[in-house]
py3Dmol code that shows the C-alpha trace and the ligand (Angstrom):
import py3Dmol

protein = """\
ATOM      1  CA  PRO A   1     122.456 129.963  91.240  1.00  0.00           C
ATOM      2  CA  TYR A   2     123.450 133.506  90.226  1.00  0.00           C
ATOM      3  CA  ASP A   3     125.894 133.926  87.365  1.00  0.00           C
ATOM      4  CA  VAL A   4     127.296 137.041  89.268  1.00  0.00           C
ATOM      5  CA  LEU A   5     126.549 137.616  92.946  1.00  0.00           C
ATOM      6  CA  ILE A   6     127.690 140.896  94.207  1.00  0.00           C
ATOM      7  CA  VAL A   7     128.026 141.433  98.050  1.00  0.00           C
ATOM      8  CA  GLY A   8     127.741 145.235  98.768  1.00  0.00           C
ATOM      9  CA  GLY A   9     125.556 147.673  97.081  1.00  0.00           C
ATOM     10  CA  GLY A  10     127.567 150.975  97.098  1.00  0.00           C
ATOM     11  CA  PRO A  11     128.892 152.598  93.975  1.00  0.00           C
ATOM     12  CA  ALA A  12     131.278 149.611  93.324  1.00  0.00           C
ATOM     13  CA  GLY A  13     128.524 146.977  93.680  1.00  0.00           C
ATOM     14  CA  ALA A  14     125.993 149.015  91.683  1.00  0.00           C
ATOM     15  CA  ALA A  15     128.348 149.544  88.868  1.00  0.00           C
ATOM     16  CA  ALA A  16     129.303 145.943  88.885  1.00  0.00           C
ATOM     17  CA  ALA A  17     125.658 145.009  88.759  1.00  0.00           C
ATOM     18  CA  VAL A  18     124.661 147.159  85.864  1.00  0.00           C
ATOM     19  CA  TYR A  19     127.812 145.911  83.812  1.00  0.00           C
ATOM     20  CA  ALA A  20     127.047 142.365  84.610  1.00  0.00           C
ATOM     21  CA  ALA A  21     123.288 142.673  83.838  1.00  0.00           C
ATOM     22  CA  ARG A  22     124.146 144.179  80.484  1.00  0.00           C
ATOM     23  CA  LYS A  23     125.596 140.829  79.541  1.00  0.00           C
ATOM     24  CA  GLY A  24     122.112 139.244  79.864  1.00  0.00           C
ATOM     25  CA  ILE A  25     123.186 137.066  82.794  1.00  0.00           C
ATOM     26  CA  ARG A  26     121.686 136.440  86.006  1.00  0.00           C
ATOM     27  CA  VAL A  27     122.798 138.908  88.719  1.00  0.00           C
ATOM     28  CA  GLY A  28     122.134 139.496  92.464  1.00  0.00           C
ATOM     29  CA  VAL A  29     123.196 142.061  94.857  1.00  0.00           C
ATOM     30  CA  ALA A  30     123.066 141.525  98.590  1.00  0.00           C
ATOM     31  CA  ALA A  31     123.770 144.609 100.491  1.00  0.00           C
ATOM     32  CA  GLU A  32     123.443 145.553 104.107  1.00  0.00           C
ATOM     33  CA  ARG A  33     122.486 149.125 102.991  1.00  0.00           C
ATOM     34  CA  PHE A  34     122.199 149.735  99.297  1.00  0.00           C
ATOM     35  CA  GLY A  35     123.819 152.996  98.329  1.00  0.00           C
ATOM     36  CA  GLY A  36     126.758 152.472 100.912  1.00  0.00           C
ATOM     37  CA  GLN A  37     128.588 155.465 102.128  1.00  0.00           C
ATOM     38  CA  THR A  38     126.974 157.691  99.519  1.00  0.00           C
ATOM     39  CA  ASN A  39     123.935 157.691 101.814  1.00  0.00           C
ATOM     40  CA  ASP A  40     125.903 159.699 104.318  1.00  0.00           C
ATOM     41  CA  THR A  41     127.371 162.237 102.061  1.00  0.00           C
ATOM     42  CA  MET A  42     126.058 165.689 101.823  1.00  0.00           C
ATOM     43  CA  ALA A  43     127.367 167.208  98.643  1.00  0.00           C
ATOM     44  CA  ILE A  44     128.892 165.162  95.745  1.00  0.00           C
ATOM     45  CA  GLU A  45     130.668 167.598  93.427  1.00  0.00           C
ATOM     46  CA  ASN A  46     133.351 165.550  91.938  1.00  0.00           C
ATOM     47  CA  TYR A  47     131.612 162.860  89.970  1.00  0.00           C
ATOM     48  CA  PRO A  48     132.105 163.393  86.148  1.00  0.00           C
ATOM     49  CA  SER A  49     129.181 164.788  84.349  1.00  0.00           C
ATOM     50  CA  VAL A  50     127.265 165.716  87.644  1.00  0.00           C
ATOM     51  CA  GLN A  51     127.904 169.193  88.555  1.00  0.00           C
ATOM     52  CA  GLU A  52     126.327 168.728  91.978  1.00  0.00           C
ATOM     53  CA  THR A  53     124.142 166.285  93.664  1.00  0.00           C
ATOM     54  CA  ASP A  54     123.596 165.079  97.394  1.00  0.00           C
ATOM     55  CA  GLY A  55     124.143 161.600  98.825  1.00  0.00           C
ATOM     56  CA  PRO A  56     120.625 160.355  99.253  1.00  0.00           C
ATOM     57  CA  LYS A  57     119.854 161.468  95.612  1.00  0.00           C
ATOM     58  CA  PHE A  58     122.879 159.816  94.372  1.00  0.00           C
ATOM     59  CA  ALA A  59     122.159 156.388  96.065  1.00  0.00           C
ATOM     60  CA  ALA A  60     118.522 156.526  94.850  1.00  0.00           C
ATOM     61  CA  ALA A  61     119.861 156.992  91.292  1.00  0.00           C
ATOM     62  CA  LEU A  62     122.172 154.202  91.795  1.00  0.00           C
ATOM     63  CA  GLU A  63     119.263 151.956  92.985  1.00  0.00           C
ATOM     64  CA  ALA A  64     116.872 152.874  90.275  1.00  0.00           C
ATOM     65  CA  GLN A  65     119.500 152.287  87.575  1.00  0.00           C
ATOM     66  CA  THR A  66     120.455 148.902  88.924  1.00  0.00           C
ATOM     67  CA  ARG A  67     116.768 147.910  89.279  1.00  0.00           C
ATOM     68  CA  SER A  68     116.052 148.972  85.609  1.00  0.00           C
ATOM     69  CA  TYR A  69     118.188 146.046  84.607  1.00  0.00           C
ATOM     70  CA  GLY A  70     116.254 143.329  86.554  1.00  0.00           C
ATOM     71  CA  VAL A  71     118.958 142.962  89.034  1.00  0.00           C
ATOM     72  CA  ASP A  72     117.787 140.868  91.937  1.00  0.00           C
ATOM     73  CA  ILE A  73     118.338 143.491  94.763  1.00  0.00           C
ATOM     74  CA  MET A  74     118.592 141.955  98.261  1.00  0.00           C
ATOM     75  CA  ASN A  75     118.686 144.942 100.456  1.00  0.00           C
ATOM     76  CA  LEU A  76     119.221 144.957 104.365  1.00  0.00           C
ATOM     77  CA  GLN A  77     121.123 141.559 104.076  1.00  0.00           C
ATOM     78  CA  ARG A  78     124.428 140.999 105.519  1.00  0.00           C
ATOM     79  CA  ALA A  79     126.952 138.413 104.402  1.00  0.00           C
ATOM     80  CA  ASP A  80     128.543 136.726 107.324  1.00  0.00           C
ATOM     81  CA  LYS A  81     130.716 134.042 105.460  1.00  0.00           C
ATOM     82  CA  ILE A  82     131.779 132.990 102.005  1.00  0.00           C
ATOM     83  CA  VAL A  83     132.565 129.386 100.986  1.00  0.00           C
ATOM     84  CA  PRO A  84     134.744 129.220  97.790  1.00  0.00           C
ATOM     85  CA  ALA A  85     133.828 126.512  95.234  1.00  0.00           C
ATOM     86  CA  ALA A  86     135.105 123.129  95.973  1.00  0.00           C
ATOM     87  CA  GLU A  87     136.404 122.821  92.434  1.00  0.00           C
ATOM     88  CA  ALA A  88     137.162 124.912  89.364  1.00  0.00           C
ATOM     89  CA  GLY A  89     134.010 126.144  87.981  1.00  0.00           C
ATOM     90  CA  GLY A  90     131.951 125.160  90.929  1.00  0.00           C
ATOM     91  CA  LEU A  91     129.604 127.324  92.974  1.00  0.00           C
ATOM     92  CA  THR A  92     130.773 129.801  95.574  1.00  0.00           C
ATOM     93  CA  GLU A  93     128.455 130.116  98.642  1.00  0.00           C
ATOM     94  CA  VAL A  94     127.663 133.278 100.521  1.00  0.00           C
ATOM     95  CA  VAL A  95     126.057 132.774 103.826  1.00  0.00           C
ATOM     96  CA  LEU A  96     123.803 135.562 105.068  1.00  0.00           C
ATOM     97  CA  ALA A  97     123.232 136.850 108.771  1.00  0.00           C
ATOM     98  CA  ASN A  98     119.705 135.631 108.413  1.00  0.00           C
ATOM     99  CA  GLY A  99     120.903 132.077 108.026  1.00  0.00           C
ATOM    100  CA  GLY A 100     120.077 131.867 104.333  1.00  0.00           C
ATOM    101  CA  THR A 101     122.716 130.740 101.713  1.00  0.00           C
ATOM    102  CA  LEU A 102     123.090 132.224  98.244  1.00  0.00           C
ATOM    103  CA  LYS A 103     125.095 130.243  95.544  1.00  0.00           C
ATOM    104  CA  ALA A 104     126.807 131.835  92.559  1.00  0.00           C
ATOM    105  CA  LYS A 105     129.204 130.897  89.766  1.00  0.00           C
ATOM    106  CA  THR A 106     131.204 134.263  90.408  1.00  0.00           C
ATOM    107  CA  VAL A 107     131.113 136.515  93.452  1.00  0.00           C
ATOM    108  CA  ILE A 108     132.103 140.147  93.424  1.00  0.00           C
ATOM    109  CA  LEU A 109     133.050 141.611  96.982  1.00  0.00           C
ATOM    110  CA  SER A 110     132.263 145.333  97.198  1.00  0.00           C
ATOM    111  CA  THR A 111     131.551 145.847 100.966  1.00  0.00           C
ATOM    112  CA  GLY A 112     133.248 149.207 101.184  1.00  0.00           C
ATOM    113  CA  ALA A 113     134.934 150.819 104.333  1.00  0.00           C
ATOM    114  CA  ARG A 114     134.071 153.071 107.172  1.00  0.00           C
ATOM    115  CA  TRP A 115     135.822 155.952 108.721  1.00  0.00           C
ATOM    116  CA  ARG A 116     137.128 155.319 112.209  1.00  0.00           C
ATOM    117  CA  ASN A 117     135.319 157.745 114.671  1.00  0.00           C
ATOM    118  CA  VAL A 118     137.042 159.606 117.481  1.00  0.00           C
ATOM    119  CA  ASN A 119     134.054 159.026 119.545  1.00  0.00           C
ATOM    120  CA  VAL A 120     134.067 162.418 121.465  1.00  0.00           C
ATOM    121  CA  PRO A 121     130.919 164.539 122.240  1.00  0.00           C
ATOM    122  CA  GLY A 122     130.032 166.595 119.066  1.00  0.00           C
ATOM    123  CA  GLU A 123     131.307 164.214 116.444  1.00  0.00           C
ATOM    124  CA  ALA A 124     128.114 162.495 115.579  1.00  0.00           C
ATOM    125  CA  GLU A 125     125.963 165.599 116.196  1.00  0.00           C
ATOM    126  CA  TYR A 126     128.072 167.628 113.776  1.00  0.00           C
ATOM    127  CA  LYS A 127     128.745 165.046 111.124  1.00  0.00           C
ATOM    128  CA  ASN A 128     128.357 166.764 107.799  1.00  0.00           C
ATOM    129  CA  LYS A 129     127.846 170.010 109.706  1.00  0.00           C
ATOM    130  CA  GLY A 130     131.618 170.721 109.942  1.00  0.00           C
ATOM    131  CA  VAL A 131     132.799 167.142 110.947  1.00  0.00           C
ATOM    132  CA  ALA A 132     134.206 165.577 107.814  1.00  0.00           C
ATOM    133  CA  TYR A 133     136.431 162.555 107.028  1.00  0.00           C
ATOM    134  CA  CYS A 134     137.453 162.995 103.312  1.00  0.00           C
ATOM    135  CA  PRO A 135     139.681 166.056 102.306  1.00  0.00           C
ATOM    136  CA  HIS A 136     139.273 165.181  98.563  1.00  0.00           C
ATOM    137  CA  CYS A 137     135.516 165.344  99.087  1.00  0.00           C
ATOM    138  CA  ASP A 138     134.868 168.094 101.432  1.00  0.00           C
ATOM    139  CA  GLY A 139     138.114 170.354 101.573  1.00  0.00           C
ATOM    140  CA  PRO A 140     136.691 172.890  99.215  1.00  0.00           C
ATOM    141  CA  LEU A 141     133.481 173.386 101.388  1.00  0.00           C
ATOM    142  CA  PHE A 142     135.995 175.036 103.922  1.00  0.00           C
ATOM    143  CA  LYS A 143     137.791 177.401 101.542  1.00  0.00           C
ATOM    144  CA  GLY A 144     138.897 180.540 103.471  1.00  0.00           C
ATOM    145  CA  LYS A 145     138.135 178.897 106.934  1.00  0.00           C
ATOM    146  CA  ASP A 146     140.060 177.530 109.801  1.00  0.00           C
ATOM    147  CA  VAL A 147     139.887 173.872 110.321  1.00  0.00           C
ATOM    148  CA  ALA A 148     141.579 170.986 112.385  1.00  0.00           C
ATOM    149  CA  VAL A 149     142.862 167.739 111.415  1.00  0.00           C
ATOM    150  CA  ILE A 150     142.538 164.984 113.991  1.00  0.00           C
ATOM    151  CA  GLY A 151     145.519 162.439 113.413  1.00  0.00           C
ATOM    152  CA  GLY A 152     149.142 162.680 112.692  1.00  0.00           C
ATOM    153  CA  GLY A 153     149.705 159.508 110.650  1.00  0.00           C
ATOM    154  CA  ASN A 154     150.203 159.445 106.839  1.00  0.00           C
ATOM    155  CA  SER A 155     146.606 160.163 106.088  1.00  0.00           C
ATOM    156  CA  GLY A 156     146.254 162.905 108.608  1.00  0.00           C
ATOM    157  CA  ILE A 157     149.435 164.704 107.383  1.00  0.00           C
ATOM    158  CA  GLU A 158     148.473 164.299 103.645  1.00  0.00           C
ATOM    159  CA  ALA A 159     145.062 165.770 104.510  1.00  0.00           C
ATOM    160  CA  ALA A 160     146.596 168.698 106.424  1.00  0.00           C
ATOM    161  CA  ILE A 161     149.183 169.476 103.653  1.00  0.00           C
ATOM    162  CA  ASP A 162     146.055 169.181 100.953  1.00  0.00           C
ATOM    163  CA  LEU A 163     143.730 171.305 103.166  1.00  0.00           C
ATOM    164  CA  ALA A 164     146.362 174.036 103.729  1.00  0.00           C
ATOM    165  CA  GLY A 165     146.273 174.816 100.070  1.00  0.00           C
ATOM    166  CA  VAL A 166     142.482 175.320 100.232  1.00  0.00           C
ATOM    167  CA  VAL A 167     141.496 176.547 103.635  1.00  0.00           C
ATOM    168  CA  LYS A 168     142.751 179.458 105.684  1.00  0.00           C
ATOM    169  CA  TYR A 169     144.472 177.674 108.680  1.00  0.00           C
ATOM    170  CA  VAL A 170     145.063 174.072 109.599  1.00  0.00           C
ATOM    171  CA  THR A 171     145.615 172.894 113.185  1.00  0.00           C
ATOM    172  CA  VAL A 172     146.882 169.275 113.449  1.00  0.00           C
ATOM    173  CA  ILE A 173     145.948 167.335 116.652  1.00  0.00           C
ATOM    174  CA  GLU A 174     147.918 164.222 117.345  1.00  0.00           C
ATOM    175  CA  PHE A 175     147.420 162.051 120.450  1.00  0.00           C
ATOM    176  CA  ALA A 176     150.914 160.524 120.565  1.00  0.00           C
ATOM    177  CA  ASP A 177     153.957 162.682 121.339  1.00  0.00           C
ATOM    178  CA  GLN A 178     155.136 162.779 117.772  1.00  0.00           C
ATOM    179  CA  LEU A 179     153.703 162.622 114.251  1.00  0.00           C
ATOM    180  CA  LYS A 180     153.601 159.110 112.896  1.00  0.00           C
ATOM    181  CA  ALA A 181     153.592 160.111 109.207  1.00  0.00           C
ATOM    182  CA  ASP A 182     156.520 159.608 106.938  1.00  0.00           C
ATOM    183  CA  ALA A 183     159.387 162.028 107.511  1.00  0.00           C
ATOM    184  CA  VAL A 184     159.017 163.528 103.939  1.00  0.00           C
ATOM    185  CA  LEU A 185     155.404 164.483 104.749  1.00  0.00           C
ATOM    186  CA  VAL A 186     156.232 165.980 108.011  1.00  0.00           C
ATOM    187  CA  LYS A 187     159.012 168.036 106.516  1.00  0.00           C
ATOM    188  CA  LYS A 188     156.673 169.151 103.856  1.00  0.00           C
ATOM    189  CA  LEU A 189     153.855 170.109 106.629  1.00  0.00           C
ATOM    190  CA  HIS A 190     156.498 172.170 108.593  1.00  0.00           C
ATOM    191  CA  SER A 191     157.403 174.230 105.527  1.00  0.00           C
ATOM    192  CA  LEU A 192     153.814 175.564 105.280  1.00  0.00           C
ATOM    193  CA  PRO A 193     152.988 178.860 106.820  1.00  0.00           C
ATOM    194  CA  ASN A 194     149.511 178.338 107.852  1.00  0.00           C
ATOM    195  CA  VAL A 195     149.736 175.109 109.856  1.00  0.00           C
ATOM    196  CA  THR A 196     150.164 174.386 113.541  1.00  0.00           C
ATOM    197  CA  VAL A 197     150.813 170.993 115.184  1.00  0.00           C
ATOM    198  CA  HIS A 198     149.859 170.034 118.646  1.00  0.00           C
ATOM    199  CA  THR A 199     151.241 166.712 119.789  1.00  0.00           C
ATOM    200  CA  ASN A 200     150.321 164.933 123.003  1.00  0.00           C
ATOM    201  CA  ALA A 201     146.968 166.278 122.523  1.00  0.00           C
ATOM    202  CA  GLN A 202     143.857 164.364 123.207  1.00  0.00           C
ATOM    203  CA  THR A 203     140.701 165.571 121.364  1.00  0.00           C
ATOM    204  CA  THR A 204     137.846 165.816 124.149  1.00  0.00           C
ATOM    205  CA  GLU A 205     135.132 167.554 122.212  1.00  0.00           C
ATOM    206  CA  ILE A 206     133.952 169.019 118.945  1.00  0.00           C
ATOM    207  CA  THR A 207     131.917 172.081 120.014  1.00  0.00           C
ATOM    208  CA  GLY A 208     129.272 173.844 117.981  1.00  0.00           C
ATOM    209  CA  ALA A 209     126.460 176.230 118.012  1.00  0.00           C
ATOM    210  CA  ASP A 210     123.388 176.992 115.749  1.00  0.00           C
ATOM    211  CA  GLY A 211     123.894 173.509 114.128  1.00  0.00           C
ATOM    212  CA  LYS A 212     127.353 173.632 113.063  1.00  0.00           C
ATOM    213  CA  VAL A 213     130.851 173.310 114.324  1.00  0.00           C
ATOM    214  CA  ASN A 214     132.524 176.268 116.041  1.00  0.00           C
ATOM    215  CA  GLY A 215     135.514 174.635 117.841  1.00  0.00           C
ATOM    216  CA  LEU A 216     137.531 171.759 119.245  1.00  0.00           C
ATOM    217  CA  LYS A 217     138.663 171.101 122.705  1.00  0.00           C
ATOM    218  CA  TYR A 218     141.849 169.204 123.546  1.00  0.00           C
ATOM    219  CA  LYS A 219     143.726 168.200 126.577  1.00  0.00           C
ATOM    220  CA  ASP A 220     147.348 168.648 126.646  1.00  0.00           C
ATOM    221  CA  ARG A 221     148.415 165.158 127.941  1.00  0.00           C
ATOM    222  CA  ALA A 222     151.739 166.528 129.400  1.00  0.00           C
ATOM    223  CA  THR A 223     150.034 169.249 131.746  1.00  0.00           C
ATOM    224  CA  GLY A 224     146.431 168.237 131.737  1.00  0.00           C
ATOM    225  CA  VAL A 225     145.285 171.590 130.663  1.00  0.00           C
ATOM    226  CA  GLU A 226     142.430 171.973 128.510  1.00  0.00           C
ATOM    227  CA  HIS A 227     142.412 174.249 125.388  1.00  0.00           C
ATOM    228  CA  HIS A 228     139.625 175.355 122.980  1.00  0.00           C
ATOM    229  CA  ILE A 229     140.323 176.424 119.477  1.00  0.00           C
ATOM    230  CA  ALA A 230     137.827 178.250 117.488  1.00  0.00           C
ATOM    231  CA  LEU A 231     137.244 176.837 113.888  1.00  0.00           C
ATOM    232  CA  GLU A 232     134.705 175.809 111.468  1.00  0.00           C
ATOM    233  CA  GLY A 233     135.716 172.274 110.337  1.00  0.00           C
ATOM    234  CA  VAL A 234     137.296 169.136 111.803  1.00  0.00           C
ATOM    235  CA  PHE A 235     138.587 166.367 109.596  1.00  0.00           C
ATOM    236  CA  VAL A 236     138.933 163.100 111.359  1.00  0.00           C
ATOM    237  CA  GLN A 237     141.755 161.210 109.887  1.00  0.00           C
ATOM    238  CA  ILE A 238     142.479 158.127 112.140  1.00  0.00           C
ATOM    239  CA  GLY A 239     141.914 155.406 109.765  1.00  0.00           C
ATOM    240  CA  LEU A 240     139.594 153.966 107.153  1.00  0.00           C
ATOM    241  CA  VAL A 241     138.500 150.438 108.100  1.00  0.00           C
ATOM    242  CA  PRO A 242     137.556 148.061 105.310  1.00  0.00           C
ATOM    243  CA  ASN A 243     134.279 146.000 105.830  1.00  0.00           C
ATOM    244  CA  THR A 244     136.111 142.660 105.386  1.00  0.00           C
ATOM    245  CA  GLU A 245     136.342 141.031 108.879  1.00  0.00           C
ATOM    246  CA  PHE A 246     133.961 138.350 107.626  1.00  0.00           C
ATOM    247  CA  LEU A 247     136.735 137.328 104.962  1.00  0.00           C
ATOM    248  CA  LYS A 248     139.587 136.657 107.086  1.00  0.00           C
ATOM    249  CA  GLY A 249     141.271 133.330 106.456  1.00  0.00           C
ATOM    250  CA  VAL A 250     139.261 132.950 103.267  1.00  0.00           C
ATOM    251  CA  VAL A 251     140.498 135.764 100.986  1.00  0.00           C
ATOM    252  CA  ASP A 252     143.893 137.578 101.018  1.00  0.00           C
ATOM    253  CA  LEU A 253     143.868 140.615 102.837  1.00  0.00           C
ATOM    254  CA  SER A 254     146.511 143.273 103.359  1.00  0.00           C
ATOM    255  CA  LYS A 255     147.884 144.261 106.835  1.00  0.00           C
ATOM    256  CA  PHE A 256     145.015 146.959 106.792  1.00  0.00           C
ATOM    257  CA  GLY A 257     142.407 144.355 106.087  1.00  0.00           C
ATOM    258  CA  GLU A 258     141.889 145.372 102.472  1.00  0.00           C
ATOM    259  CA  ILE A 259     141.133 142.570  99.898  1.00  0.00           C
ATOM    260  CA  VAL A 260     144.203 142.099  97.661  1.00  0.00           C
ATOM    261  CA  VAL A 261     143.256 142.494  94.050  1.00  0.00           C
ATOM    262  CA  ASP A 262     145.047 142.686  90.849  1.00  0.00           C
ATOM    263  CA  SER A 263     144.487 145.196  88.230  1.00  0.00           C
ATOM    264  CA  ARG A 264     141.572 143.303  86.925  1.00  0.00           C
ATOM    265  CA  GLY A 265     139.893 142.769  90.194  1.00  0.00           C
ATOM    266  CA  HIS A 266     140.935 139.251  90.880  1.00  0.00           C
ATOM    267  CA  THR A 267     141.325 138.149  94.463  1.00  0.00           C
ATOM    268  CA  ASN A 268     143.391 135.078  95.214  1.00  0.00           C
ATOM    269  CA  VAL A 269     140.316 132.862  95.235  1.00  0.00           C
ATOM    270  CA  PRO A 270     139.164 131.649  91.623  1.00  0.00           C
ATOM    271  CA  GLY A 271     135.841 133.102  90.698  1.00  0.00           C
ATOM    272  CA  VAL A 272     135.877 135.659  93.468  1.00  0.00           C
ATOM    273  CA  PHE A 273     136.491 139.310  92.509  1.00  0.00           C
ATOM    274  CA  ALA A 274     136.450 142.535  94.540  1.00  0.00           C
ATOM    275  CA  ALA A 275     136.192 146.168  94.047  1.00  0.00           C
ATOM    276  CA  GLY A 276     136.009 149.621  95.539  1.00  0.00           C
ATOM    277  CA  ASP A 277     137.029 150.922  99.075  1.00  0.00           C
ATOM    278  CA  CYS A 278     137.259 147.230 100.491  1.00  0.00           C
ATOM    279  CA  THR A 279     140.249 146.537  98.297  1.00  0.00           C
ATOM    280  CA  THR A 280     143.802 147.539  98.031  1.00  0.00           C
ATOM    281  CA  VAL A 281     143.121 149.980  95.155  1.00  0.00           C
ATOM    282  CA  PRO A 282     144.353 153.467  96.335  1.00  0.00           C
ATOM    283  CA  TYR A 283     142.071 156.571  96.714  1.00  0.00           C
ATOM    284  CA  LYS A 284     138.823 155.823  98.185  1.00  0.00           C
ATOM    285  CA  GLN A 285     136.403 157.766  95.910  1.00  0.00           C
ATOM    286  CA  ILE A 286     133.057 157.199  94.188  1.00  0.00           C
ATOM    287  CA  VAL A 287     134.228 157.451  90.654  1.00  0.00           C
ATOM    288  CA  ILE A 288     137.254 155.015  91.430  1.00  0.00           C
ATOM    289  CA  ALA A 289     134.791 152.372  93.290  1.00  0.00           C
ATOM    290  CA  ALA A 290     132.409 152.658  90.267  1.00  0.00           C
ATOM    291  CA  SER A 291     135.133 152.020  87.718  1.00  0.00           C
ATOM    292  CA  GLU A 292     136.692 149.314  89.770  1.00  0.00           C
ATOM    293  CA  GLY A 293     133.301 147.548  90.132  1.00  0.00           C
ATOM    294  CA  SER A 294     132.685 147.811  86.286  1.00  0.00           C
ATOM    295  CA  LYS A 295     136.145 146.058  85.780  1.00  0.00           C
ATOM    296  CA  ALA A 296     135.354 143.369  88.234  1.00  0.00           C
ATOM    297  CA  ALA A 297     132.114 142.716  86.425  1.00  0.00           C
ATOM    298  CA  LEU A 298     133.954 142.338  83.147  1.00  0.00           C
ATOM    299  CA  SER A 299     136.385 140.030  84.802  1.00  0.00           C
ATOM    300  CA  ALA A 300     133.702 137.899  86.205  1.00  0.00           C
ATOM    301  CA  PHE A 301     132.035 137.673  82.767  1.00  0.00           C
ATOM    302  CA  ASP A 302     135.348 136.638  81.274  1.00  0.00           C
ATOM    303  CA  HIS A 303     135.631 133.951  84.019  1.00  0.00           C
ATOM    304  CA  LEU A 304     132.114 132.631  83.137  1.00  0.00           C
ATOM    305  CA  ILE A 305     132.908 132.338  79.508  1.00  0.00           C
ATOM    306  CA  ARG A 306     136.019 130.226  80.204  1.00  0.00           C
ATOM    307  CA  HIS A 307     134.266 127.837  82.396  1.00  0.00           C
TER     308      HIS A 307
END
"""
ligand_1 = """\
53
LIG
P 130.475 151.726 100.058
O 129.848 152.943 99.629
O 131.231 151.744 101.521
O 129.444 150.550 99.917
C 129.589 149.307 100.660
C 128.423 148.403 100.450
O 128.552 147.162 101.112
C 127.142 148.985 101.142
O 125.907 148.638 100.496
C 127.186 148.297 102.584
O 125.857 148.192 103.239
C 127.501 146.796 102.148
N 128.197 146.049 102.984
C 129.142 146.060 103.872
N 129.492 144.855 104.572
C 128.526 143.970 104.045
C 128.354 142.696 104.375
N 129.009 141.987 105.230
N 127.374 142.143 103.686
C 126.553 142.721 102.797
N 126.742 143.985 102.445
C 127.721 144.673 103.122
N 133.635 160.170 97.466
C 133.632 160.888 96.347
O 134.062 160.567 95.207
N 133.119 162.242 96.593
C 132.546 162.742 97.642
O 132.119 163.978 97.695
C 132.568 161.876 98.872
N 131.959 162.269 100.044
C 132.042 161.430 101.030
C 131.600 161.868 102.271
C 131.363 161.065 103.325
C 130.684 161.476 104.669
C 131.874 159.581 103.211
C 131.624 158.645 104.336
C 132.435 159.359 101.995
C 132.638 160.107 101.023
N 133.140 159.698 99.734
C 133.048 160.608 98.672
C 133.710 158.377 99.550
C 132.803 157.466 98.825
O 131.663 157.450 99.510
C 133.336 155.925 98.773
O 134.571 156.032 98.221
C 132.454 155.039 98.018
O 131.171 155.075 98.481
C 133.012 153.646 98.067
O 132.192 152.824 97.300
P 132.069 151.206 97.550
O 130.909 150.734 96.790
O 133.446 150.749 97.488
O 131.702 150.992 99.206
"""
view = py3Dmol.view(width=600, height=400)
view.addModel(protein, "pdb")
view.setStyle({"model": 0}, {"cartoon": {"style": "trace"}})
view.addModel(ligand_1, "xyz")
view.setStyle({"model": 1}, {"stick": {}})
view.zoomTo()
view.show()
């Protein structure tokens, strides 16, 4: 059995693997796609000490560092189920989609999350070419430009307020007939000079030319009239979904599906820890996922020396 088995190989899982392996114990990582969301990132400019890199380079460096510690990397392996240890200090089982079962004294869950897509023509085509999901990450790329935010919930309105301070003009597109964000955010939004809100507006297409976004089409749901706005960026803010469906009923999840962790990365299941975007820890970012991963590994080690 592994001393520490990590499920998920993004920044959280890789950091956990390095921290655990440096204790001289047996560490494995099972990951559907090593590198996680960083594989899909164009420019990373907010990781301390790294002025600028791109996602694939970052992901390759994560893997090389993890391998250098002799960690057993099982890439392209999806976990379908976990079975907690029957008694304190026993082994937890992780059942893979390929039918295999891995056993470990401790397990760290770091399966990350995925942005919900609006699924309109142009979204996939112009991803990273004007279509963005993370204002903290990509906001500065649109400095001085016009952008839209799709989604009028808390994350959409937070994004619009944030972006209004960075870009030239922000148009908010909300499907429902009113914004669903907290009143204090909506009030703040309406106080800004460079924001327009369209409610009852259904995004129908993200348009582009020469390989980048040049506009957004939406239908006014009250009149049926279709409009086109010229702009250079679209931030899709209709939800971040944690990859935790396979844990339901076994590990405590929040109402958003995030694994509930304490400040040391413990879940409610003894010997099972969690880190990164799949947890209740706020602000989903690489530096945060990596630091949570290292914390979870130290907590797992602490668990091992007590059992
Ligand atoms: P993830 O990176 O999501 O990794 C999850 C891992 O778990 C993957 O290996 C995945 O394959 C695996 N997995 C999932 N389910 C299972 C399963 N059932 N079994 C086995 N493995 C599983 N953050 C920044 O700080 N700066 C940026 O510039 C930035 N830009 C971004 C741009 C884009 C387009 C996106 C999508 C995100 C960006 N982020 C950025 C956010 C950042 O990528 C995430 O916060 C970070 O990757 C989270 O790390 P994680 O390890 O928690 O999860």
